[in-house]
SELO-372289 format. One record per residue (C-alpha): x, y, z. Coordinates in steps of 0.05 Angstrom, whole numbers. Example, Ala and Ser with C-alpha at 12.3 -4.5 7.8 and 13.67 -1.06 7.14 Angstrom:
<x 246	y -90	z 156>
<x 273	y -21	z 143>
This chain:
<x 2994	y 2150	z 1608>
<x 2939	y 2105	z 1583>
<x 2909	y 2119	z 1515>
<x 2839	y 2145	z 1520>
<x 2814	y 2125	z 1452>
<x 2833	y 2088	z 1388>
<x 2877	y 2117	z 1335>
<x 2822	y 2123	z 1283>
<x 2779	y 2175	z 1318>
<x 2791	y 2233	z 1271>
<x 2743	y 2279	z 1235>
<x 2697	y 2332	z 1263>
<x 2643	y 2287	z 1291>
<x 2688	y 2232	z 1319>
<x 2737	y 2280	z 1350>
<x 2683	y 2324	z 1378>
<x 2722	y 2387	z 1360>
<x 2676	y 2446	z 1354>
<x 2693	y 2518	z 1343>
<x 2661	y 2573	z 1384>
<x 2591	y 2588	z 1363>
<x 2585	y 2528	z 1315>
<x 2517	y 2507	z 1343>
<x 2490	y 2575	z 1328>
<x 2511	y 2574	z 1255>
<x 2448	y 2539	z 1230>
<x 2402	y 2588	z 1265>
<x 2441	y 2646	z 1236>
<x 2433	y 2617	z 1166>
<x 2358	y 2615	z 1173>
<x 2357	y 2687	z 1196>
<x 2400	y 2708	z 1136>
<x 2353	y 2672	z 1089>
<x 2294	y 2710	z 1116>
<x 2331	y 2775	z 1111>
<x 2348	y 2762	z 1038>
<x 2274	y 2756	z 1020>
<x 2260	y 2683	z 1032>
<x 2222	y 2648	z 1088>
<x 2234	y 2573	z 1099>
<x 2173	y 2533	z 1123>
<x 2159	y 2459	z 1122>
<x 2133	y 2467	z 1050>
<x 2180	y 2519	z 1023>
<x 2148	y 2568	z 975>
<x 2189	y 2629	z 957>
<x 2158	y 2695	z 975>
<x 2184	y 2752	z 932>
<x 2203	y 2813	z 970>
<x 2189	y 2884	z 947>
<x 2242	y 2922	z 905>
<x 2259	y 2964	z 966>
<x 2273	y 2899	z 1004>
<x 2319	y 2873	z 950>
<x 2360	y 2936	z 951>
<x 2366	y 2934	z 1026>
<x 2388	y 2860	z 1025>
<x 2448	y 2870	z 979>
<x 2495	y 2889	z 1036>
<x 2469	y 2832	z 1079>
<x 2482	y 2782	z 1023>
<x 2554	y 2803	z 1019>
<x 2560	y 2795	z 1095>
<x 2530	y 2725	z 1088>
<x 2581	y 2706	z 1035>
<x 2637	y 2729	z 1080>
<x 2607	y 2689	z 1136>
<x 2606	y 2627	z 1092>
<x 2680	y 2636	z 1077>
<x 2695	y 2644	z 1151>
<x 2656	y 2580	z 1167>
<x 2696	y 2544	z 1114>
<x 2761	y 2566	z 1146>
<x 2736	y 2544	z 1214>
<x 2719	y 2475	z 1186>
<x 2789	y 2470	z 1158>
<x 2818	y 2489	z 1226>
<x 2775	y 2437	z 1262>
<x 2796	y 2383	z 1213>
<x 2869	y 2398	z 1226>
<x 2856	y 2398	z 1301>
<x 2822	y 2331	z 1295>
<x 2882	y 2301	z 1260>
<x 2929	y 2330	z 1312>
<x 2889	y 2301	z 1369>
<x 2885	y 2233	z 1335>
<x 2960	y 2232	z 1324>
<x 2976	y 2253	z 1395>
<x 2930	y 2201	z 1422>
<x 2958	y 2146	z 1378>
<x 3032	y 2162	z 1378>
<x 3045	y 2213	z 1433>
<x 3013	y 2171	z 1488>
<x 2974	y 2231	z 1514>
<x 2913	y 2217	z 1557>
<x 2863	y 2259	z 1517>
<x 2789	y 2246	z 1520>
<x 2750	y 2232	z 1456>
<x 2719	y 2302	z 1453>
<x 2781	y 2340	z 1474>
<x 2791	y 2411	z 1449>
<x 2852	y 2451	z 1431>
<x 2858	y 2479	z 1502>
<x 2868	y 2409	z 1529>
<x 2922	y 2396	z 1477>
<x 2960	y 2458	z 1497>
<x 2952	y 2441	z 1571>
<x 2978	y 2370	z 1561>
<x 3040	y 2396	z 1524>
<x 3052	y 2449	z 1578>
<x 3047	y 2398	z 1634>
<x 3096	y 2352	z 1598>
<x 3145	y 2410	z 1594>
<x 3143	y 2418	z 1670>
<x 3090	y 2473	z 1676>
<x 3030	y 2476	z 1722>
<x 2963	y 2489	z 1687>
<x 2905	y 2504	z 1733>
<x 2832	y 2488	z 1713>
<x 2819	y 2562	z 1697>
<x 2878	y 2563	z 1648>
<x 2928	y 2599	z 1694>
<x 2997	y 2572	z 1675>
<x 3063	y 2580	z 1711>
<x 3128	y 2541	z 1719>
<x 3130	y 2488	z 1774>
<x 3196	y 2518	z 1798>
<x 3245	y 2571	z 1773>
<x 3285	y 2516	z 1739>
<x 3224	y 2489	z 1702>
<x 3227	y 2545	z 1651>
<x 3250	y 2533	z 1581>
<x 3325	y 2524	z 1566>
<x 3363	y 2585	z 1542>
<x 3359	y 2604	z 1470>
<x 3302	y 2618	z 1422>
<x 3243	y 2571	z 1422>
<x 3188	y 2562	z 1371>
<x 3121	y 2591	z 1392>
<x 3062	y 2544	z 1400>
<x 2999	y 2567	z 1364>
<x 2927	y 2548	z 1365>
<x 2907	y 2494	z 1315>
<x 2893	y 2526	z 1249>
<x 2915	y 2527	z 1177>
<x 2977	y 2565	z 1198>
<x 3048	y 2541	z 1212>
<x 3050	y 2496	z 1273>
<x 3110	y 2494	z 1319>
<x 3123	y 2455	z 1383>
<x 3180	y 2459	z 1432>
<x 3245	y 2432	z 1404>
<x 3267	y 2399	z 1468>
<x 3219	y 2388	z 1525>
<x 3240	y 2408	z 1595>
<x 3246	y 2357	z 1650>
<x 3181	y 2330	z 1680>
<x 3159	y 2337	z 1751>
<x 3203	y 2303	z 1801>
<x 3180	y 2232	z 1813>
<x 3142	y 2227	z 1747>
<x 3171	y 2182	z 1693>
<x 3188	y 2215	z 1627>
<x 3136	y 2213	z 1572>
<x 3148	y 2152	z 1529>
<x 3147	y 2190	z 1464>
<x 3207	y 2233	z 1481>
<x 3268	y 2221	z 1438>
<x 3318	y 2173	z 1468>
<x 3390	y 2181	z 1448>
<x 3434	y 2121	z 1432>
<x 3490	y 2145	z 1477>
<x 3525	y 2084	z 1504>
<x 3525	y 2074	z 1579>
<x 3573	y 2032	z 1621>
<x 3553	y 1960	z 1630>
<x 3491	y 1974	z 1589>
<x 3464	y 1904	z 1600>
<x 3444	y 1926	z 1670>
<x 3412	y 1991	z 1648>
<x 3337	y 1989	z 1636>
<x 3299	y 2029	z 1585>
<x 3237	y 2064	z 1612>
<x 3169	y 2037	z 1589>
<x 3149	y 2060	z 1520>
<x 3079	y 2056	z 1492>
<x 3095	y 2064	z 1418>
<x 3155	y 2070	z 1374>
<x 3170	y 2139	z 1346>
<x 3177	y 2147	z 1271>
<x 3230	y 2193	z 1241>
<x 3219	y 2267	z 1243>
<x 3214	y 2272	z 1168>
<x 3148	y 2232	z 1168>
<x 3107	y 2291	z 1193>
<x 3043	y 2299	z 1152>
<x 3035	y 2371	z 1126>
<x 2959	y 2372	z 1138>
<x 2970	y 2373	z 1213>
<x 2970	y 2298	z 1229>
<x 3014	y 2290	z 1291>
<x 3045	y 2222	z 1276>
<x 3092	y 2233	z 1334>
<x 3116	y 2289	z 1380>
<x 3147	y 2341	z 1334>
<x 3220	y 2356	z 1349>
<x 3225	y 2415	z 1301>
<x 3174	y 2466	z 1275>
<x 3136	y 2436	z 1216>
<x 3106	y 2486	z 1166>
<x 3035	y 2471	z 1144>
<x 3013	y 2496	z 1076>
<x 2954	y 2544	z 1078>
<x 2904	y 2568	z 1027>
<x 2929	y 2637	z 1003>
<x 2858	y 2663	z 1001>
<x 2848	y 2646	z 1074>
<x 2917	y 2669	z 1097>
<x 2898	y 2742	z 1102>
<x 2836	y 2728	z 1142>
<x 2866	y 2675	z 1188>
<x 2864	y 2696	z 1261>
<x 2924	y 2663	z 1292>
<x 2928	y 2671	z 1367>
<x 2998	y 2659	z 1393>
<x 3016	y 2634	z 1461>
<x 3066	y 2681	z 1496>
<x 3137	y 2656	z 1494>
<x 3163	y 2621	z 1557>
<x 3216	y 2656	z 1598>
<x 3284	y 2623	z 1586>
<x 3312	y 2576	z 1638>
<x 3370	y 2607	z 1676>
<x 3436	y 2576	z 1658>
<x 3461	y 2520	z 1702>
<x 3518	y 2535	z 1748>
<x 3585	y 2508	z 1725>
<x 3615	y 2463	z 1778>
<x 3678	y 2446	z 1740>
<x 3739	y 2458	z 1783>
<x 3699	y 2459	z 1848>
<x 3719	y 2416	z 1908>
<x 3713	y 2340	z 1903>
<x 3653	y 2314	z 1942>
<x 3650	y 2237	z 1947>
<x 3584	y 2204	z 1928>
<x 3560	y 2140	z 1962>
<x 3498	y 2099	z 1947>
<x 3455	y 2064	z 2000>
<x 3446	y 1990	z 1988>
<x 3376	y 1959	z 1996>
<x 3353	y 1953	z 2068>
<x 3349	y 1877	z 2064>
<x 3413	y 1865	z 2025>
<x 3432	y 1815	z 2080>
<x 3374	y 1772	z 2105>
<x 3362	y 1742	z 2173>
<x 3397	y 1677	z 2153>
<x 3462	y 1713	z 2141>
<x 3459	y 1710	z 2065>
<x 3469	y 1764	z 2013>
<x 3404	y 1771	z 1974>
<x 3410	y 1767	z 1898>
<x 3486	y 1769	z 1901>
<x 3499	y 1762	z 1826>
<x 3451	y 1818	z 1808>
<x 3481	y 1862	z 1862>
<x 3551	y 1852	z 1836>
<x 3529	y 1874	z 1767>
<x 3496	y 1936	z 1795>
<x 3558	y 1953	z 1836>
<x 3601	y 1948	z 1774>
<x 3557	y 1998	z 1739>
<x 3561	y 2045	z 1798>
<x 3637	y 2038	z 1800>
<x 3642	y 2053	z 1725>
<x 3599	y 2115	z 1735>
<x 3647	y 2143	z 1787>
<x 3611	y 2126	z 1852>
<x 3660	y 2127	z 1910>
<x 3627	y 2074	z 1954>
<x 3564	y 2046	z 1985>
<x 3527	y 2051	z 2052>
<x 3505	y 1987	z 2088>
<x 3458	y 1979	z 2147>
<x 3483	y 1928	z 2199>
<x 3419	y 1909	z 2233>
<x 3421	y 1894	z 2308>
<x 3360	y 1850	z 2298>
<x 3397	y 1805	z 2249>
<x 3465	y 1801	z 2281>
<x 3447	y 1792	z 2354>
<x 3380	y 1761	z 2339>
<x 3372	y 1703	z 2387>
<x 3416	y 1709	z 2449>
<x 3453	y 1766	z 2482>
<x 3524	y 1776	z 2458>
<x 3520	y 1721	z 2405>
<x 3535	y 1757	z 2340>
<x 3528	y 1729	z 2269>
<x 3568	y 1771	z 2220>
<x 3570	y 1719	z 2164>
<x 3526	y 1755	z 2114>
<x 3563	y 1821	z 2122>
<x 3630	y 1786	z 2113>
<x 3609	y 1761	z 2045>
<x 3580	y 1828	z 2026>
<x 3640	y 1868	z 2048>
<x 3686	y 1821	z 2009>
<x 3647	y 1835	z 1945>
<x 3652	y 1909	z 1957>
<x 3727	y 1906	z 1970>
<x 3740	y 1867	z 1906>
<x 3705	y 1923	z 1867>
<x 3750	y 1974	z 1902>
<x 3691	y 2012	z 1931>
<x 3691	y 2046	z 1999>
<x 3643	y 2029	z 2056>
<x 3599	y 2070	z 2101>
<x 3569	y 2025	z 2155>
<x 3508	y 2042	z 2197>
<x 3501	y 2013	z 2267>
<x 3425	y 2004	z 2262>
<x 3397	y 1996	z 2332>
<x 3325	y 2004	z 2308>
<x 3275	y 1959	z 2273>
<x 3260	y 1963	z 2199>
<x 3189	y 1965	z 2174>
<x 3130	y 2011	z 2183>
<x 3163	y 2075	z 2158>
<x 3164	y 2109	z 2090>
<x 3210	y 2071	z 2043>
<x 3216	y 2009	z 2087>
<x 3207	y 1949	z 2040>
<x 3229	y 1894	z 2089>
<x 3214	y 1877	z 2161>
<x 3272	y 1869	z 2210>
<x 3249	y 1872	z 2283>
<x 3292	y 1884	z 2344>
<x 3329	y 1822	z 2371>
<x 3282	y 1767	z 2393>
<x 3310	y 1767	z 2464>
<x 3297	y 1842	z 2469>
<x 3224	y 1836	z 2447>
<x 3215	y 1780	z 2499>
<x 3237	y 1830	z 2553>
<x 3189	y 1880	z 2523>
<x 3129	y 1834	z 2532>
<x 3139	y 1834	z 2606>
<x 3165	y 1905	z 2612>
<x 3136	y 1948	z 2555>
<x 3165	y 2011	z 2587>
<x 3231	y 1996	z 2552>
<x 3197	y 2027	z 2490>
<x 3178	y 2099	z 2475>
<x 3106	y 2113	z 2495>
<x 3057	y 2167	z 2475>
<x 3005	y 2202	z 2518>
<x 2952	y 2150	z 2501>
<x 2998	y 2094	z 2525>
<x 3014	y 2066	z 2456>
<x 3083	y 2034	z 2454>
<x 3130	y 2044	z 2396>
<x 3174	y 1982	z 2387>
<x 3218	y 2015	z 2334>
<x 3274	y 2030	z 2383>
<x 3289	y 2029	z 2458>
<x 3270	y 2088	z 2502>
<x 3327	y 2133	z 2523>
<x 3301	y 2125	z 2593>
<x 3336	y 2057	z 2599>
<x 3404	y 2082	z 2576>
<x 3429	y 2073	z 2647>
<x 3378	y 2021	z 2672>
<x 3401	y 1949	z 2677>
<x 3338	y 1918	z 2647>
<x 3369	y 1880	z 2588>
<x 3393	y 1816	z 2622>
<x 3437	y 1855	z 2670>
<x 3462	y 1906	z 2619>
<x 3441	y 1977	z 2606>
<x 3421	y 1999	z 2536>
<x 3485	y 2037	z 2523>
<x 3526	y 1976	z 2545>
<x 3488	y 1934	z 2495>
<x 3503	y 1984	z 2440>
<x 3577	y 1987	z 2460>
<x 3585	y 1911	z 2460>
<x 3554	y 1908	z 2390>
<x 3600	y 1962	z 2363>
<x 3662	y 1932	z 2395>
<x 3645	y 1863	z 2365>
<x 3639	y 1895	z 2296>
<x 3705	y 1931	z 2303>
<x 3742	y 1867	z 2322>
<x 3708	y 1825	z 2268>
<x 3724	y 1873	z 2211>
<x 3791	y 1899	z 2234>
<x 3824	y 1887	z 2167>
<x 3773	y 1932	z 2132>
<x 3790	y 1988	z 2179>
<x 3864	y 1978	z 2171>
<x 3860	y 1977	z 2095>
<x 3816	y 2039	z 2093>
<x 3757	y 2003	z 2061>
<x 3710	y 2026	z 2116>
<x 3712	y 2101	z 2111>
<x 3658	y 2119	z 2162>
<x 3614	y 2089	z 2217>
<x 3546	y 2121	z 2226>
<x 3518	y 2111	z 2296>
<x 3443	y 2098	z 2301>
<x 3414	y 2140	z 2357>
<x 3338	y 2134	z 2349>
<x 3280	y 2122	z 2302>
<x 3302	y 2106	z 2231>
<x 3374	y 2109	z 2255>
<x 3366	y 2184	z 2264>
<x 3377	y 2227	z 2326>
<x 3304	y 2240	z 2342>
<x 3244	y 2215	z 2381>
<x 3196	y 2170	z 2342>
<x 3145	y 2226	z 2343>
<x 3111	y 2214	z 2276>
<x 3103	y 2138	z 2268>
<x 3060	y 2115	z 2209>
<x 3040	y 2053	z 2249>
<x 3002	y 2098	z 2298>
<x 2964	y 2134	z 2243>
<x 3009	y 2194	z 2231>
<x 3003	y 2226	z 2162>
<x 3042	y 2284	z 2133>
<x 3040	y 2341	z 2154>
<x 3016	y 2323	z 2224>
<x 3054	y 2353	z 2282>
<x 3066	y 2286	z 2317>
<x 3063	y 2272	z 2391>
<x 3112	y 2275	z 2449>
<x 3142	y 2207	z 2466>
<x 3160	y 2212	z 2540>
<x 3107	y 2171	z 2577>
<x 3145	y 2107	z 2593>
<x 3158	y 2102	z 2668>
<x 3233	y 2112	z 2661>
<x 3228	y 2179	z 2625>
<x 3171	y 2200	z 2671>
<x 3215	y 2186	z 2731>
<x 3269	y 2229	z 2700>
<x 3218	y 2285	z 2687>
<x 3196	y 2283	z 2760>
<x 3267	y 2291	z 2784>
<x 3278	y 2350	z 2738>
<x 3213	y 2384	z 2762>
<x 3232	y 2373	z 2834>
<x 3301	y 2402	z 2822>
<x 3268	y 2463	z 2791>
<x 3222	y 2470	z 2851>
<x 3157	y 2459	z 2813>
<x 3133	y 2388	z 2823>
<x 3068	y 2405	z 2786>
<x 3109	y 2409	z 2723>
<x 3125	y 2334	z 2726>
<x 3077	y 2320	z 2669>
<x 3072	y 2323	z 2594>
<x 3029	y 2377	z 2560>
<x 2954	y 2361	z 2560>
<x 2937	y 2408	z 2503>
<x 2988	y 2388	z 2450>
<x 2937	y 2355	z 2403>
<x 2948	y 2288	z 2369>
<x 2991	y 2260	z 2314>
<x 2954	y 2294	z 2257>
<x 2936	y 2360	z 2290>
<x 2955	y 2429	z 2263>
<x 2993	y 2476	z 2309>
<x 2942	y 2531	z 2308>
<x 2888	y 2483	z 2331>
<x 2924	y 2465	z 2396>
<x 2933	y 2506	z 2459>
<x 3005	y 2486	z 2466>
<x 3034	y 2500	z 2396>
<x 2990	y 2558	z 2372>
<x 3018	y 2628	z 2367>
<x 3026	y 2653	z 2438>
<x 3011	y 2582	z 2464>
<x 3038	y 2546	z 2524>
<x 3102	y 2525	z 2488>
<x 3129	y 2594	z 2506>
<x 3103	y 2595	z 2577>
<x 3147	y 2582	z 2638>
<x 3122	y 2510	z 2641>
<x 3128	y 2501	z 2566>
<x 3201	y 2525	z 2565>
<x 3218	y 2479	z 2624>
<x 3186	y 2418	z 2591>
<x 3217	y 2430	z 2522>
<x 3285	y 2442	z 2553>
<x 3281	y 2376	z 2590>
<x 3253	y 2338	z 2529>
<x 3307	y 2363	z 2482>
<x 3362	y 2353	z 2534>
<x 3344	y 2280	z 2539>
<x 3359	y 2274	z 2465>
<x 3426	y 2310	z 2472>
<x 3445	y 2269	z 2534>
<x 3430	y 2204	z 2497>
<x 3475	y 2226	z 2439>
<x 3530	y 2243	z 2489>
<x 3528	y 2176	z 2524>
<x 3527	y 2133	z 2461>
<x 3579	y 2174	z 2423>
<x 3627	y 2170	z 2482>
<x 3626	y 2094	z 2476>
<x 3626	y 2096	z 2400>
<x 3690	y 2137	z 2402>
<x 3721	y 2084	z 2446>
<x 3700	y 2027	z 2401>
<x 3721	y 2062	z 2336>
<x 3782	y 2100	z 2359>
<x 3818	y 2132	z 2301>
<x 3759	y 2122	z 2253>
<x 3709	y 2171	z 2226>
<x 3641	y 2169	z 2259>
<x 3577	y 2206	z 2241>
<x 3506	y 2219	z 2266>
<x 3445	y 2227	z 2222>
<x 3396	y 2283	z 2239>
<x 3328	y 2282	z 2206>
<x 3301	y 2342	z 2167>
<x 3234	y 2357	z 2199>
<x 3217	y 2415	z 2153>
<x 3140	y 2418	z 2159>
<x 3111	y 2475	z 2202>
<x 3180	y 2508	z 2198>
<x 3147	y 2574	z 2177>
<x 3105	y 2577	z 2241>
<x 3128	y 2607	z 2306>
<x 3129	y 2543	z 2348>
<x 3159	y 2494	z 2296>
<x 3113	y 2442	z 2327>
<x 3137	y 2381	z 2288>
<x 3209	y 2395	z 2307>
<x 3190	y 2403	z 2381>
<x 3156	y 2335	z 2385>
<x 3216	y 2304	z 2350>
<x 3262	y 2332	z 2403>
<x 3291	y 2393	z 2367>
<x 3277	y 2454	z 2411>
<x 3279	y 2501	z 2352>
<x 3222	y 2552	z 2356>
<x 3230	y 2618	z 2318>
<x 3266	y 2650	z 2377>
<x 3316	y 2595	z 2392>
<x 3370	y 2555	z 2355>
<x 3355	y 2482	z 2370>
<x 3411	y 2452	z 2329>
<x 3470	y 2487	z 2362>
<x 3469	y 2441	z 2424>
<x 3468	y 2380	z 2377>
<x 3527	y 2407	z 2338>
<x 3564	y 2420	z 2403>
<x 3558	y 2348	z 2427>
<x 3581	y 2322	z 2359>
<x 3641	y 2369	z 2362>
<x 3658	y 2340	z 2431>
<x 3669	y 2271	z 2400>
<x 3694	y 2293	z 2332>
<x 3633	y 2265	z 2297>
<x 3605	y 2289	z 2231>
<x 3533	y 2310	z 2220>
<x 3494	y 2276	z 2165>
<x 3431	y 2316	z 2147>
<x 3373	y 2297	z 2102>
<x 3324	y 2332	z 2054>
<x 3378	y 2371	z 2017>
<x 3342	y 2358	z 1950>
<x 3276	y 2391	z 1970>
<x 3255	y 2460	z 1947>
<x 3209	y 2503	z 1989>
<x 3167	y 2525	z 1930>
<x 3154	y 2453	z 1909>
<x 3130	y 2436	z 1979>
<x 3085	y 2497	z 1980>
<x 3053	y 2476	z 1914>
<x 3036	y 2406	z 1939>
<x 3022	y 2420	z 2013>
<x 3012	y 2494	z 2023>
<x 2979	y 2481	z 2090>
<x 3043	y 2449	z 2118>
<x 3082	y 2516	z 2120>
<x 3144	y 2476	z 2103>
<x 3212	y 2506	z 2089>
<x 3264	y 2453	z 2075>
<x 3312	y 2503	z 2045>
<x 3310	y 2547	z 2107>
<x 3319	y 2487	z 2152>
<x 3379	y 2460	z 2112>
<x 3412	y 2528	z 2113>
<x 3403	y 2533	z 2189>
<x 3429	y 2464	z 2205>
<x 3489	y 2467	z 2158>
<x 3511	y 2534	z 2186>
<x 3501	y 2510	z 2258>
<x 3548	y 2452	z 2243>
<x 3599	y 2493	z 2205>
<x 3599	y 2546	z 2260>
<x 3614	y 2490	z 2310>
<x 3673	y 2467	z 2267>
<x 3647	y 2398	z 2248>
<x 3642	y 2364	z 2181>
<x 3575	y 2359	z 2146>
<x 3549	y 2305	z 2099>
<x 3480	y 2297	z 2071>
<x 3431	y 2251	z 2037>
<x 3365	y 2258	z 2000>
<x 3302	y 2246	z 2040>
<x 3259	y 2221	z 1981>
<x 3276	y 2185	z 1916>
<x 3309	y 2233	z 1867>
<x 3320	y 2220	z 1793>
<x 3313	y 2287	z 1758>
<x 3361	y 2343	z 1743>
<x 3323	y 2394	z 1784>
<x 3332	y 2354	z 1848>
<x 3405	y 2339	z 1833>
<x 3418	y 2413	z 1821>
<x 3388	y 2430	z 1888>
<x 3435	y 2379	z 1922>
<x 3494	y 2411	z 1886>
<x 3474	y 2480	z 1909>
<x 3473	y 2457	z 1981>
<x 3537	y 2415	z 1974>
<x 3578	y 2473	z 1946>
<x 3547	y 2539	z 1968>
<x 3559	y 2595	z 1918>
<x 3608	y 2650	z 1939>
<x 3618	y 2622	z 2009>
<x 3674	y 2666	z 2037>
<x 3705	y 2607	z 2075>
<x 3698	y 2558	z 2017>
<x 3656	y 2510	z 2059>
<x 3625	y 2450	z 2026>
<x 3598	y 2381	z 2044>
<x 3650	y 2327	z 2056>
<x 3604	y 2273	z 2028>
<x 3536	y 2256	z 1999>
<x 3498	y 2190	z 2004>
<x 3445	y 2175	z 1952>
<x 3379	y 2142	z 1974>
<x 3376	y 2087	z 1947>
<x 3400	y 2032	z 1900>
<x 3341	y 2006	z 1859>
<x 3322	y 1983	z 1790>
<x 3289	y 2050	z 1776>
<x 3357	y 2084	z 1783>
<x 3384	y 2042	z 1726>
<x 3331	y 2064	z 1676>
<x 3370	y 2098	z 1621>
<x 3346	y 2169	z 1630>
<x 3351	y 2166	z 1706>
<x 3421	y 2137	z 1705>
<x 3444	y 2188	z 1654>
<x 3423	y 2244	z 1702>
<x 3454	y 2208	z 1761>
<x 3521	y 2198	z 1725>
<x 3521	y 2271	z 1705>
<x 3507	y 2290	z 1777>
<x 3567	y 2249	z 1802>
<x 3614	y 2284	z 1755>
<x 3591	y 2352	z 1778>
<x 3598	y 2331	z 1852>
<x 3669	y 2311	z 1835>
<x 3683	y 2379	z 1803>
<x 3687	y 2352	z 1732>
<x 3662	y 2387	z 1669>
<x 3600	y 2357	z 1637>
<x 3567	y 2363	z 1569>
<x 3495	y 2387	z 1568>
<x 3467	y 2326	z 1534>
<x 3396	y 2298	z 1536>
<x 3372	y 2227	z 1531>
């Protein structure tokens, strides 16, 4: 946070701290003077009151003296408040305005501790785990000449927000500490014993600091205490639980288009740190656009050979993704890797090889499933192109399979390497939580839709919905997705059945060939977590993505069945998200990531397939890691089911900041079923 003012802005006038009713004090004094027998005019001349008036003013004079004592106490309180504000602004790195009052101080401290403070003062925890840790905590009081106490150990901040710089940092050594980064710090923190008794906050107090008070004012002091915070529920102990391997995704562009490992020396240092922390392996994207870039069936694996050799020397495992999509244009994409040049050349003359929306906009992120069996790629079908690529990889890296270095191959089946339609592309203006659009308007999918409608006997149904809105629509504002809308009509059920079956059929065709190419190896498929609008009847965002999962139908059971057919694992995302957090940020999205994760995991387990997971968004805090652990090892599951692996998104310099890496290392130990100490950094 940026400092709002200089460190020397203390005192009543500079700090702008004013008690309630202070502006009225001068007027009250004039009234009291008049009541005591004096009238103040521009040329003050005392006017003596009658004896009866003097007798009547005796009680009022005593009240005036008591009022003067009260005003003196208020000035003392404001002076202390001014010093506290100056100290917090100078050393605590709080963004407080020059004329901040005590309410803003309390609100800033509450927000740092992970609480939500609304403009009207309503305060509540951001999530159940944002409450205070167990055990007694000192009570925060309004600024006054009374003992002041602040929380002894602040709770974790909101997910995605860096820790406040003034928090105490332990000197606990970390492995390969030369790679670890310290988070930015605005000012050094003096020792706790340098607290000034008069209320000057020279740093964030770690323990309650008593402030001496005038005994004469102690009895009259009106100290208003803030209610104590409910204690944080104790963390679940994962010691002795099943071992769940943890992998880390490498950067998207770790191998560039020239077949070189980017920043190889730095990468080796980071991998050594991960290995020392207990990470089991890494995940690498093998980009179709880099390997088969210029001519059909000419593969350049040079960069990946060098990278895999580095990983093998560090005794790490490998998860490899067959990435048949382009990189760039989606959330988290920091490099641009298009489809192979020879494929894009075909696309210029035949743009129907790409997914197309109702307006005719082409999405070049991946090839349409309509050409899976069409020989439009220099005499090959799309699935033949995918098979040749996978077979080349298997032959080229045979020794890594034989030695067990490659533990799993993830098969890219759609946008972002996930089994889904590219229904919510940022390049076409989509923004969360828009419902997206159906992607079935290329001529190959339209031909397939016409055949399906004719087979059903209703040729008029050979069309996409004309009332399904646009990318950023809300379900209730469309005729197709609203409650009681056309999605549940005879036509709607026909169309959604066909649309989702195309997704399942594509998975079936590609996985059949992947099983041939990688016989005897573990293969997996990633399914995206489309959790927005999950609390509505239609589940509109899932429908446009190809998951026919309205409130009255299980759309993930058919996907689990086809994965079971080829003994493929399911890798699901968004396991770190909490429904309450989503509701606080986007209440209009009616999202329910926890409900979606529970449905998908159980659909897979019921089908008898293994389930892995990964986080959908960057995660560095304990609250997010705890949610992953809860999903990885469900409490009191009668069958003892658990995830067989977790992949962390993604390797970056932010992960190696000391506080973030401490939480990540602690998370790894708990995923491995080891006991951990409840330490803070």
